[in-house]
N, C-alpha and C positions, 0 to 999 in steps of 0.2 A: 291604652298606651301606658304600660307599666315598665318599671325598672326590671331588671332581671330577678332582683332579690325579691321582688313582690309577687311573682309568678306562683311560689307554692300556695300563698294565702289566696289567691284568687283562682287558682285551678287545684284544689285538694287532690284530685285524682292523681297527679304529678308525683305525690309523695304517697299515695296509698299502695300498700304493697299487695293488696287485691287485685290491682289493675295490672294487665298485661297487654301489651301492644307491640306488633313488630316495627312500628314507626313512630317517631315523636320529632316534631319539628318546632323549633323556637326561632324567631328572628330577632335580634337584638341589634338596633342602630346606636352605635357609639358616636358617629359625626354625621352630619347631613348638612344638605344646603337648603333644606325646607323645614319648616316647623311640621312637627308631628299632627297627623290630622286622620280621622277615619276614613274619609273619602280617598285619601292616597295610600291607604294600607295595602299591603301586598296581598293579593287575593289567595295564593296558595291552592288554586283550584287544579290545574294542570301543570304548573312549572313553579318551582321555587327558585328565584332568581334574586341575586343579592348583588347587584351591580348597577351601574349607569349606563342607559342605552342613550347616546348623545344625539342620535338623529330621530327622536321620539316624532316631532312633527311631519318629517320627511316620510317617514315609514307609515304614519296614518294616512298621509295624502296619497302615497302608493296604494295602500289598501282601498283607499275610499275610489281611486281612480279603477281599480280591477274589480269593484262590486257589479260592474254592468256586465263583465265577463263571466261570473259565476252562475253555473247552472247545476241542478242536481236533481235526482228522482227519488232521494232519500228524505226530502220535505213535501209534504203535500201543500198544495195551494203556492201562492206567489213568494218566491225566494225574497223579494225586497222588503219582506216584513221582518226579516232578520237584519236589516241594514240600520245605521250604520254598524260595520262589524266591530270598529274601534270606538270606544268612549272618549270622547273628546276631551273632557276634564280628567281622566283617570291617570294613574301613574305608568311610568314605562314599563314597568311589570306587569300591570293589568292590562296594557295594550299587547305585550307580547303574550300574556296569557290568553286574551280574546282569540288573537290569529291562531295561536296552537290549538285551541279549543276547536276552531272552525276546521283546520286541518284534519285534527283526529276524527270529528264527527264525519268529516267527507272522506273517511277510509284510510287515511294515512296512520302507520303505526307510531306510537311516540318514539320509538327507537328508529325510526326510517332513516335511512341513510341512501341519497341518490346516487345512481351509478355514475 
């Protein structure tokens, strides 16, 4: 939890001319309705989401209800070992990321568009 101006000192590779990258992502919060905390930080694993999802608990409940319907041949053993899909105390972005990971690992392309 740094201010934008503190980034170069904390991540010196950001200003190192020897470092090359095709992508760099920094999320800066200028106002929020929650106090910053590491458990609520954005995971940025499958999605970079910078917005509010207002139906977080409803979405988590829908995912929980659908867990009994999930099946795959991609995972050895019992599928219930990956449950719950959504971490109850996580941020809205983390929940979105967890579901997107499940869909991607299940075979959906990240750029999938249903017909």
